[in-house]
DRENNU-92668 format. One record per atom (N, C-alpha, C): residue number from 1; residue in three letters; x, y, z. Coordinates in Angstrom, 1 decimal, decimal comma. Atoms other than C-alpha are relative to their C-alpha. Layout:
N
SITE    n  res      c1      c2      c3
SITE  NUM  ALA       X       Y       Z
...
// end
This chain:
158
SITE    n  res      c1      c2      c3
SITE    1  UNK     0,3    -1,3    -0,5
SITE    1  UNK   -11,9    -7,6    20,0
SITE    1  UNK    -0,8    -0,2     1,3
SITE    2  UNK     0,8     0,1    -1,2
SITE    2  UNK   -13,2    -7,1    23,5
SITE    2  UNK    -1,1     1,0     0,0
SITE    3  UNK     1,1    -0,9     0,0
SITE    3  UNK   -16,6    -5,6    23,9
SITE    3  UNK    -0,4     0,3     1,4
SITE    4  UNK     0,4    -0,4    -1,3
SITE    4  UNK   -17,6    -3,7    27,0
SITE    4  UNK    -1,3     0,7    -0,1
SITE    5  UNK     1,3    -0,7     0,0
SITE    5  UNK   -21,2    -2,7    27,7
SITE    5  UNK     0,2     1,5     0,5
SITE    6  UNK    -0,2    -1,4    -0,4
SITE    6  UNK   -21,3     1,2    27,8
SITE    6  UNK    -0,4     0,3     1,4
SITE    7  UNK     0,6    -0,4    -1,3
SITE    7  UNK   -23,4     1,3    30,9
SITE    7  UNK     0,9    -0,5     1,2
SITE    8  UNK    -0,9     0,5    -1,1
SITE    8  UNK   -20,6    -0,6    32,9
SITE    8  UNK     1,2     0,9     0,2
SITE    9  UNK    -1,2    -0,8    -0,1
SITE    9  UNK   -18,0     2,1    32,3
SITE    9  UNK    -0,2     1,2     1,0
SITE   10  UNK     0,0    -1,2    -0,9
SITE   10  UNK   -17,2     4,7    34,9
SITE   10  UNK     0,1     1,3    -0,8
SITE   11  UNK    -0,2    -1,2     0,7
SITE   11  UNK   -17,4     8,3    33,8
SITE   11  UNK     1,5     0,4    -0,3
SITE   12  UNK    -1,5    -0,3     0,1
SITE   12  UNK   -13,6     8,7    34,4
SITE   12  UNK     0,6    -0,8    -1,1
SITE   13  UNK    -0,5     0,9     1,0
SITE   13  UNK   -12,8     5,6    32,3
SITE   13  UNK    -0,5     0,4    -1,4
SITE   14  UNK     0,6    -0,4     1,3
SITE   14  UNK   -15,2     6,8    29,5
SITE   14  UNK     0,7     1,2    -0,5
SITE   15  UNK    -0,7    -1,2     0,4
SITE   15  UNK   -13,5    10,2    29,4
SITE   15  UNK     1,4    -0,3    -0,5
SITE   16  UNK    -1,3     0,4     0,4
SITE   16  UNK   -10,0     8,7    29,2
SITE   16  UNK     0,0    -0,8    -1,3
SITE   17  UNK     0,2     0,8     1,2
SITE   17  UNK   -11,1     6,1    26,6
SITE   17  UNK    -0,3     0,8    -1,2
SITE   18  UNK     0,4    -0,8     1,2
SITE   18  UNK   -12,7     8,6    24,3
SITE   18  UNK     1,1     1,0    -0,4
SITE   19  UNK    -1,2    -0,9     0,4
SITE   19  UNK    -9,6    10,9    24,4
SITE   19  UNK     1,0    -0,8    -0,8
SITE   20  UNK    -1,1     0,8     0,7
SITE   20  UNK    -7,3     8,0    23,4
SITE   20  UNK    -0,6    -0,8    -1,2
SITE   21  UNK     0,7     0,7     1,1
SITE   21  UNK    -9,9     6,4    21,0
SITE   21  UNK    -1,1     0,8    -0,5
SITE   22  UNK     1,1    -0,8     0,5
SITE   22  UNK   -11,9     9,1    19,4
SITE   22  UNK    -0,9    -0,8    -1,0
SITE   23  UNK     0,9     0,6     0,9
SITE   23  UNK   -14,9     8,1    17,4
SITE   23  UNK     0,6     0,1    -1,4
SITE   24  UNK    -0,5    -0,1     1,3
SITE   24  UNK   -13,7     7,2    14,0
SITE   24  UNK    -1,0     0,6    -1,0
SITE   25  UNK     0,8    -0,7     1,0
SITE   25  UNK   -15,0     9,3    11,1
SITE   25  UNK    -0,1    -0,7    -1,3
SITE   26  UNK    -0,1     0,7     1,3
SITE   26  UNK   -14,5     6,6     8,5
SITE   26  UNK    -0,4    -1,5     0,2
SITE   27  UNK     0,2     1,5     0,1
SITE   27  UNK   -15,6     3,1     7,6
SITE   27  UNK     0,5    -0,4    -1,4
SITE   28  UNK    -0,6     0,4     1,3
SITE   28  UNK   -13,6     1,3     5,0
SITE   28  UNK    -0,9    -1,0    -0,7
SITE   29  UNK     0,7     0,9     0,8
SITE   29  UNK   -15,4    -0,4     2,2
SITE   29  UNK     1,0    -1,1    -0,4
SITE   30  UNK    -1,1     0,9     0,3
SITE   30  UNK   -12,1    -2,0     1,2
SITE   30  UNK     0,5    -0,7     1,2
SITE   31  UNK    -0,5     0,7    -1,2
SITE   31  UNK   -11,0    -4,7     3,6
SITE   31  UNK     1,5     0,2     0,3
SITE   32  UNK    -1,4    -0,2    -0,4
SITE   32  UNK    -7,8    -4,1     5,5
SITE   32  UNK     0,9    -1,2    -0,5
SITE   33  UNK    -0,8     1,1     0,5
SITE   33  UNK    -6,6    -7,6     4,4
SITE   33  UNK     0,2     0,2    -1,5
SITE   34  UNK    -0,2    -0,3     1,4
SITE   34  UNK    -7,1    -6,6     0,8
SITE   34  UNK     1,1     1,0    -0,2
SITE   35  UNK    -1,1    -1,0     0,0
SITE   35  UNK    -5,0    -3,5     1,4
SITE   35  UNK     1,3    -0,6     0,3
SITE   36  UNK    -1,2     0,6    -0,4
SITE   36  UNK    -2,4    -5,6     3,1
SITE   36  UNK     0,6    -0,9    -1,2
SITE   37  UNK    -0,4     0,7     1,2
SITE   37  UNK    -2,3    -7,9     0,0
SITE   37  UNK     0,6     0,9    -1,0
SITE   38  UNK    -0,5    -1,0     0,9
SITE   38  UNK    -1,8    -4,9    -2,2
SITE   38  UNK     1,3     0,6     0,5
SITE   39  UNK    -1,3    -0,4    -0,5
SITE   39  UNK     1,0    -3,7     0,1
SITE   39  UNK     1,0    -1,0    -0,3
SITE   40  UNK    -1,0     1,1     0,3
SITE   40  UNK     2,7    -7,0    -0,2
SITE   40  UNK     0,4     0,0    -1,4
SITE   41  UNK    -0,3     0,1     1,4
SITE   41  UNK     2,5    -7,0    -4,0
SITE   41  UNK     0,8     1,3    -0,4
SITE   42  UNK    -0,8    -1,2     0,3
SITE   42  UNK     3,7    -3,3    -4,2
SITE   42  UNK     1,4    -0,1     0,6
SITE   43  UNK    -1,4     0,1    -0,6
SITE   43  UNK     6,6    -4,0    -1,8
SITE   43  UNK     0,9    -1,0    -0,8
SITE   44  UNK    -0,7     0,9     0,8
SITE   44  UNK     7,6    -7,0    -3,8
SITE   44  UNK     0,5     0,6    -1,3
SITE   45  UNK    -0,3    -0,6     1,3
SITE   45  UNK     7,5    -5,1    -7,0
SITE   45  UNK     1,1     1,1     0,2
SITE   46  UNK    -0,9    -1,1    -0,2
SITE   46  UNK     9,4    -2,1    -5,5
SITE   46  UNK     1,4    -0,6     0,4
SITE   47  UNK    -1,3     0,6    -0,4
SITE   47  UNK    12,1    -4,4    -3,9
SITE   47  UNK     0,7    -0,6    -1,3
SITE   48  UNK    -0,6     0,5     1,2
SITE   48  UNK    12,7    -6,0    -7,3
SITE   48  UNK     0,6     1,1    -0,8
SITE   49  UNK    -0,6    -1,1     0,8
SITE   49  UNK    13,2    -2,7    -9,0
SITE   49  UNK     1,1     0,7     0,7
SITE   50  UNK    -1,0    -0,7    -0,7
SITE   50  UNK    15,2    -1,1    -6,2
SITE   50  UNK     1,3    -0,8     0,2
SITE   51  UNK    -1,2     0,8    -0,4
SITE   51  UNK    17,6    -4,0    -5,5
SITE   51  UNK     0,8    -0,5    -1,2
SITE   52  UNK    -0,7     0,5     1,2
SITE   52  UNK    18,6    -4,8    -9,1
SITE   52  UNK     1,5     0,4    -0,1
SITE   53  UNK    -1,4    -0,5     0,1
SITE   53  UNK    21,7    -2,6    -9,0
SITE   53  UNK     0,5     0,6     1,3
SITE   54  UNK    -0,4    -0,7    -1,3
SITE   54  UNK    22,1    -1,8    -5,3
SITE   54  UNK     1,5    -0,1     0,3
SITE   55  UNK    -1,4     0,1    -0,3
SITE   55  UNK    25,7    -3,0    -5,2
SITE   55  UNK     0,9     0,6    -1,1
SITE   56  UNK    -0,8    -0,7     1,0
SITE   56  UNK    26,7    -1,1    -8,3
SITE   56  UNK     0,5    -0,8    -1,1
SITE   57  UNK    -0,5     0,9     1,1
SITE   57  UNK    27,4    -4,1   -10,5
SITE   57  UNK    -1,0    -0,2    -1,1
SITE   58  UNK     0,9     0,2     1,0
SITE   58  UNK    25,9    -4,8   -13,8
SITE   58  UNK    -0,5    -1,5     0,1
SITE   59  UNK     0,6     1,3    -0,3
SITE   59  UNK    23,5    -7,8   -13,6
SITE   59  UNK    -0,2    -0,9    -1,2
SITE   60  UNK     0,3     0,9     1,2
SITE   60  UNK    23,4    -9,2   -17,1
SITE   60  UNK     1,0    -1,2     0,0
SITE   61  UNK    -1,0     1,0     0,0
SITE   61  UNK    26,6   -11,2   -17,5
SITE   61  UNK     1,3     0,6     0,4
SITE   62  UNK    -1,4    -0,5    -0,4
SITE   62  UNK    30,0   -10,8   -15,8
SITE   62  UNK     1,0    -1,1    -0,5
SITE   63  UNK    -1,0     0,9     0,6
SITE   63  UNK    33,1   -12,3   -17,4
SITE   63  UNK     1,1    -0,1     1,0
SITE   64  UNK    -1,1     0,3    -0,9
SITE   64  UNK    35,7   -14,0   -15,2
SITE   64  UNK     1,1    -0,6    -1,0
SITE   65  UNK    -1,0     0,5     0,9
SITE   65  UNK    39,0   -14,5   -17,1
SITE   65  UNK     0,3    -1,4     0,1
SITE   66  UNK    -0,4     1,4    -0,2
SITE   66  UNK    39,6   -17,9   -15,6
SITE   66  UNK    -1,2    -1,0    -0,4
SITE   67  UNK     1,1     0,9     0,1
SITE   67  UNK    36,1   -19,4   -15,8
SITE   67  UNK    -1,0     0,4    -1,1
SITE   68  UNK     0,9    -0,4     1,1
SITE   68  UNK    34,4   -17,6   -18,7
SITE   68  UNK    -1,1     0,9     0,6
SITE   69  UNK     1,1    -0,8    -0,5
SITE   69  UNK    31,0   -16,0   -18,2
SITE   69  UNK    -0,6    -0,6     1,2
SITE   70  UNK     0,7     0,4    -1,2
SITE   70  UNK    29,4   -16,1   -14,8
SITE   70  UNK    -1,3     0,7     0,1
SITE   71  UNK     1,3    -0,6    -0,1
SITE   71  UNK    25,7   -15,6   -14,6
SITE   71  UNK    -0,4     0,2     1,4
SITE   72  UNK     0,4    -0,2    -1,4
SITE   72  UNK    24,7   -14,0   -11,3
SITE   72  UNK    -1,4    -0,2     0,2
SITE   73  UNK     1,4     0,3    -0,1
SITE   73  UNK    21,1   -14,5   -12,1
SITE   73  UNK    -0,6    -0,2    -1,4
SITE   74  UNK     0,7     0,2     1,2
SITE   74  UNK    18,6   -15,4   -14,7
SITE   74  UNK    -0,8     1,2    -0,3
SITE   75  UNK     0,7    -1,3     0,3
SITE   75  UNK    17,6   -11,9   -16,0
SITE   75  UNK    -1,4    -0,2    -0,6
SITE   76  UNK     1,2     0,2     0,6
SITE   76  UNK    14,8   -13,2   -18,1
SITE   76  UNK    -1,1    -0,5     1,0
SITE   77  UNK     0,9     0,5    -1,1
SITE   77  UNK    13,2   -15,2   -15,2
SITE   77  UNK    -0,4     1,1     0,9
SITE   78  UNK     0,3    -1,1    -0,9
SITE   78  UNK    13,5   -12,1   -13,0
SITE   78  UNK    -0,9     1,0    -0,6
SITE   79  UNK     0,9    -0,9     0,7
SITE   79  UNK    11,9    -9,9   -15,6
SITE   79  UNK    -1,4    -0,5    -0,1
SITE   80  UNK     1,3     0,7     0,1
SITE   80  UNK     9,1   -12,4   -16,0
SITE   80  UNK    -0,7     0,1     1,3
SITE   81  UNK     0,5     0,0    -1,4
SITE   81  UNK     8,6   -12,5   -12,2
SITE   81  UNK    -0,5     1,4     0,3
SITE   82  UNK     0,4    -1,4    -0,2
SITE   82  UNK     8,5    -8,7   -12,0
SITE   82  UNK    -1,2     0,4    -0,8
SITE   83  UNK     1,1    -0,3     0,8
SITE   83  UNK     6,1    -8,5   -14,9
SITE   83  UNK    -1,3    -0,7     0,6
SITE   84  UNK     1,1     0,7    -0,6
SITE   84  UNK     3,9   -11,1   -13,2
SITE   84  UNK    -0,5     0,8     1,2
SITE   85  UNK     0,4    -0,7    -1,2
SITE   85  UNK     3,9    -9,2    -9,9
SITE   85  UNK    -0,7     1,4    -0,4
SITE   86  UNK     0,6    -1,3     0,5
SITE   86  UNK     3,2    -5,9   -11,8
SITE   86  UNK    -1,4    -0,3    -0,6
SITE   87  UNK     1,3     0,4     0,6
SITE   87  UNK     0,3    -7,6   -13,7
SITE   87  UNK    -1,0    -0,3     1,1
SITE   88  UNK     0,9     0,4    -1,1
SITE   88  UNK    -1,1    -9,1   -10,5
SITE   88  UNK    -0,4     1,3     0,8
SITE   89  UNK     0,4    -1,2    -0,7
SITE   89  UNK    -1,0    -5,7    -8,7
SITE   89  UNK    -0,9     0,8    -0,8
SITE   90  UNK     0,8    -0,8     0,8
SITE   90  UNK    -2,5    -3,9   -11,6
SITE   90  UNK    -1,4    -0,7    -0,1
SITE   91  UNK     1,3     0,7     0,1
SITE   91  UNK    -5,3    -6,6   -11,9
SITE   91  UNK    -0,8     0,2     1,3
SITE   92  UNK     0,6    -0,1    -1,3
SITE   92  UNK    -6,0    -6,4    -8,2
SITE   92  UNK    -0,6     1,4     0,2
SITE   93  UNK     0,5    -1,4    -0,1
SITE   93  UNK    -6,4    -2,6    -8,3
SITE   93  UNK    -1,1     0,2    -0,9
SITE   94  UNK     1,1    -0,2     1,0
SITE   94  UNK    -8,5    -2,7   -11,5
SITE   94  UNK    -1,2    -0,7     0,4
SITE   95  UNK     1,2     0,8    -0,4
SITE   95  UNK   -10,8    -5,3    -9,9
SITE   95  UNK    -0,8     0,7     1,1
SITE   96  UNK     0,7    -0,7    -1,1
SITE   96  UNK   -11,7    -2,9    -7,1
SITE   96  UNK    -1,2     0,8    -0,5
SITE   97  UNK     1,1    -0,9     0,4
SITE   97  UNK   -15,1    -1,1    -7,3
SITE   97  UNK     0,4     1,4     0,2
SITE   98  UNK    -0,4    -1,4    -0,1
SITE   98  UNK   -15,1     2,7    -7,4
SITE   98  UNK     0,2     0,5     1,4
SITE   99  UNK    -0,1    -0,4    -1,4
SITE   99  UNK   -15,6     3,1    -3,7
SITE   99  UNK     1,3    -0,5     0,6
SITE  100  UNK    -1,3     0,6    -0,5
SITE  100  UNK   -12,7     0,7    -2,9
SITE  100  UNK     1,2     0,7    -0,6
SITE  101  UNK    -1,2    -0,7     0,7
SITE  101  UNK   -10,4     2,4    -5,5
SITE  101  UNK     0,2     1,4     0,6
SITE  102  UNK    -0,1    -1,3    -0,6
SITE  102  UNK   -11,2     5,8    -4,0
SITE  102  UNK     0,6    -0,1     1,4
SITE  103  UNK    -0,5     0,2    -1,4
SITE  103  UNK   -10,5     4,6    -0,5
SITE  103  UNK     1,5    -0,3    -0,1
SITE  104  UNK    -1,4     0,3     0,1
SITE  104  UNK    -7,2     3,1    -1,7
SITE  104  UNK     0,9     1,2    -0,3
SITE  105  UNK    -0,7    -1,2     0,3
SITE  105  UNK    -6,1     6,4    -3,2
SITE  105  UNK     0,1     0,9     1,2
SITE  106  UNK     0,1    -0,9    -1,2
SITE  106  UNK    -7,2     8,3     0,0
SITE  106  UNK     1,0    -0,6     1,0
SITE  107  UNK    -0,9     0,6    -0,9
SITE  107  UNK    -5,2     5,8     2,1
SITE  107  UNK     1,4     0,3    -0,4
SITE  108  UNK    -1,4    -0,4     0,4
SITE  108  UNK    -2,1     6,4     0,0
SITE  108  UNK     0,3     1,4     0,3
SITE  109  UNK    -0,2    -1,4    -0,3
SITE  109  UNK    -2,5    10,1     0,3
SITE  109  UNK     0,2     0,3     1,5
SITE  110  UNK    -0,2    -0,2    -1,5
SITE  110  UNK    -2,8     9,9     4,1
SITE  110  UNK     1,3    -0,6     0,4
SITE  111  UNK    -1,3     0,6    -0,3
SITE  111  UNK     0,2     7,6     4,2
SITE  111  UNK     1,1     0,9    -0,5
SITE  112  UNK    -1,1    -0,8     0,6
SITE  112  UNK     2,2    10,0     2,0
SITE  112  UNK     0,0     1,4     0,8
SITE  113  UNK     0,0    -1,2    -0,8
SITE  113  UNK     1,2    12,9     4,3
SITE  113  UNK    -0,8     1,2    -0,7
SITE  114  UNK     0,8    -1,0     0,7
SITE  114  UNK    -1,0    14,8     1,8
SITE  114  UNK    -1,2     0,4     0,9
SITE  115  UNK     1,2    -0,2    -0,9
SITE  115  UNK    -3,9    14,5     4,3
SITE  115  UNK     0,4    -0,7     1,4
SITE  116  UNK    -0,1     0,6    -1,3
SITE  116  UNK    -4,0    13,7     8,0
SITE  116  UNK    -1,2    -1,0     0,2
SITE  117  UNK     1,0     1,0    -0,2
SITE  117  UNK    -6,1    10,8     9,3
SITE  117  UNK    -1,3     0,7     0,4
SITE  118  UNK     1,3    -0,7    -0,4
SITE  118  UNK    -8,6    13,3    10,8
SITE  118  UNK    -0,7     0,7    -1,2
SITE  119  UNK     0,5    -0,6     1,2
SITE  119  UNK    -9,1    14,6     7,2
SITE  119  UNK    -0,5    -1,1    -1,0
SITE  120  UNK     0,4     1,1     0,8
SITE  120  UNK   -10,3    11,2     5,9
SITE  120  UNK    -1,2     0,4    -0,9
SITE  121  UNK     1,1    -0,3     0,8
SITE  121  UNK   -13,6    12,6     4,6
SITE  121  UNK     0,4     0,9    -1,2
SITE  122  UNK    -0,5    -0,9     1,1
SITE  122  UNK   -11,8    15,3     2,6
SITE  122  UNK     0,9    -0,8    -1,0
SITE  123  UNK    -0,9     0,9     0,9
SITE  123  UNK    -9,2    12,8     1,3
SITE  123  UNK    -0,8    -0,9    -0,9
SITE  124  UNK     0,8     0,8     0,8
SITE  124  UNK   -11,9    10,5     0,2
SITE  124  UNK    -0,8     0,7    -1,1
SITE  125  UNK     0,7    -0,8     1,0
SITE  125  UNK   -13,9    13,2    -1,5
SITE  125  UNK     0,9     0,4    -1,2
SITE  126  UNK    -0,9    -0,3     1,1
SITE  126  UNK   -10,8    14,3    -3,4
SITE  126  UNK     0,3    -1,2    -0,8
SITE  127  UNK    -0,3     1,3     0,8
SITE  127  UNK   -10,0    10,7    -4,4
SITE  127  UNK    -1,2    -0,3    -0,9
SITE  128  UNK     1,1     0,3     0,8
SITE  128  UNK   -13,5    10,3    -5,7
SITE  128  UNK    -0,1     0,9    -1,3
SITE  129  UNK     0,0    -0,9     1,1
SITE  129  UNK   -12,9    13,2    -8,1
SITE  129  UNK     0,9    -0,5    -1,1
SITE  130  UNK    -0,9     0,6     1,0
SITE  130  UNK   -10,2    11,1    -9,9
SITE  130  UNK    -0,8    -1,0    -0,9
SITE  131  UNK     0,6     1,0     0,9
SITE  131  UNK   -11,1     9,0   -12,9
SITE  131  UNK     0,4    -1,4     0,5
SITE  132  UNK    -0,3     1,3    -0,5
SITE  132  UNK   -11,4     5,4   -11,6
SITE  132  UNK     0,7    -0,9    -1,0
SITE  133  UNK    -0,7     0,8     1,0
SITE  133  UNK   -10,1     4,1   -14,9
SITE  133  UNK     1,5     0,1     0,0
SITE  134  UNK    -1,5    -0,2     0,0
SITE  134  UNK    -6,6     5,5   -14,2
SITE  134  UNK     0,5    -0,3     1,4
SITE  135  UNK    -0,4     0,2    -1,4
SITE  135  UNK    -6,4     4,4   -10,5
SITE  135  UNK     1,2    -0,9     0,0
SITE  136  UNK    -1,2     0,9    -0,1
SITE  136  UNK    -4,0     1,5   -11,1
SITE  136  UNK     1,2     0,7    -0,5
SITE  137  UNK    -1,2    -0,7     0,6
SITE  137  UNK    -1,7     3,5   -13,3
SITE  137  UNK     0,5     1,1     1,0
SITE  138  UNK    -0,4    -1,0    -0,9
SITE  138  UNK    -1,7     6,4   -10,8
SITE  138  UNK     0,7    -0,6     1,2
SITE  139  UNK    -0,6     0,5    -1,3
SITE  139  UNK    -1,0     4,3    -7,7
SITE  139  UNK     1,3    -0,7    -0,3
SITE  140  UNK    -1,3     0,7     0,3
SITE  140  UNK     1,6     2,1    -9,4
SITE  140  UNK     1,1     0,9    -0,4
SITE  141  UNK    -1,0    -1,0     0,3
SITE  141  UNK     3,4     5,3   -10,4
SITE  141  UNK     0,6     0,5     1,3
SITE  142  UNK    -0,6    -0,4    -1,2
SITE  142  UNK     4,1     5,9    -6,7
SITE  142  UNK     1,0    -1,0     0,4
SITE  143  UNK    -1,1     0,9    -0,3
SITE  143  UNK     7,5     4,4    -5,9
SITE  143  UNK    -0,1    -0,6     1,3
SITE  144  UNK     0,1     0,5    -1,3
SITE  144  UNK     6,7     3,9    -2,3
SITE  144  UNK    -1,5    -0,4     0,4
SITE  145  UNK     1,4     0,3    -0,2
SITE  145  UNK     3,1     2,7    -2,7
SITE  145  UNK    -0,3    -0,8     1,2
SITE  146  UNK     0,2     0,9    -1,2
SITE  146  UNK     3,4    -0,1    -0,2
SITE  146  UNK     0,1     0,7     1,3
SITE  147  UNK    -0,2    -0,8    -1,2
SITE  147  UNK     4,8     2,2     2,4
SITE  147  UNK    -1,1     0,9     0,3
SITE  148  UNK     1,1    -1,0    -0,1
SITE  148  UNK     2,1     4,8     1,8
SITE  148  UNK    -1,3    -0,7     0,5
SITE  149  UNK     1,2     0,7    -0,4
SITE  149  UNK    -0,7     2,3     2,1
SITE  149  UNK     0,1    -0,5     1,4
SITE  150  UNK    -0,2     0,5    -1,3
SITE  150  UNK     0,8     0,8     5,2
SITE  150  UNK    -0,1     1,1     1,1
SITE  151  UNK     0,1    -1,1    -0,9
SITE  151  UNK     1,2     4,2     6,8
SITE  151  UNK    -1,5     0,5     0,1
SITE  152  UNK     1,4    -0,4     0,0
SITE  152  UNK    -2,4     5,1     5,8
SITE  152  UNK    -0,9    -0,9     0,9
SITE  153  UNK     0,7     0,9    -0,9
SITE  153  UNK    -3,8     2,0     7,4
SITE  153  UNK     0,3     0,2     1,5
SITE  154  UNK    -0,4    -0,2    -1,4
SITE  154  UNK    -1,8     2,6    10,5
SITE  154  UNK    -0,6     1,3     0,6
SITE  155  UNK     0,5    -1,2    -0,4
SITE  155  UNK    -2,9     6,2    10,7
SITE  155  UNK    -1,5     0,0     0,3
SITE  156  UNK     1,5     0,2    -0,2
SITE  156  UNK    -6,6     5,1    10,5
SITE  156  UNK    -0,3    -1,0     1,1
SITE  157  UNK     0,2     1,0    -1,0
SITE  157  UNK    -6,0     2,4    13,0
SITE  157  UNK    -0,7    -1,3    -0,5
SITE  158  UNK     0,6     1,2     0,6
SITE  158  UNK    -7,2    -0,3    10,6
SITE  158  UNK     0,9    -1,2     0,0
// end
């Protein structure tokens, strides 16, 4: 990040810069890299759930009259992988402190469009009203959690 001493800026530059980069009204306790890891886990989990039957075929066992049964995948291994990803995501969310968990919910809400980035304070206040014990369950119930978190980070410029 480039740092410029404020006293070296011309008034015209300062005015243009402040219009395009307004003072942010938020500071994240949760690190953007942590949110990106959660995005990655959520997207991996969502991709596994959404792509299982995307071509319309049944994925357990298909029978070919000439060759017998043809396994297109190892269903048990995939289920174990999905369970592992789900457990990892749940554990990561449950390991967050209350402030981080509230920020994660607020980010998801901003990404989903429930709040605008300029309403960060209101979104965070509303998120803090939720029970922190149910944060993982609540967030993992969002089918597009990864997308919402990514949109929320982007909206805040983090």
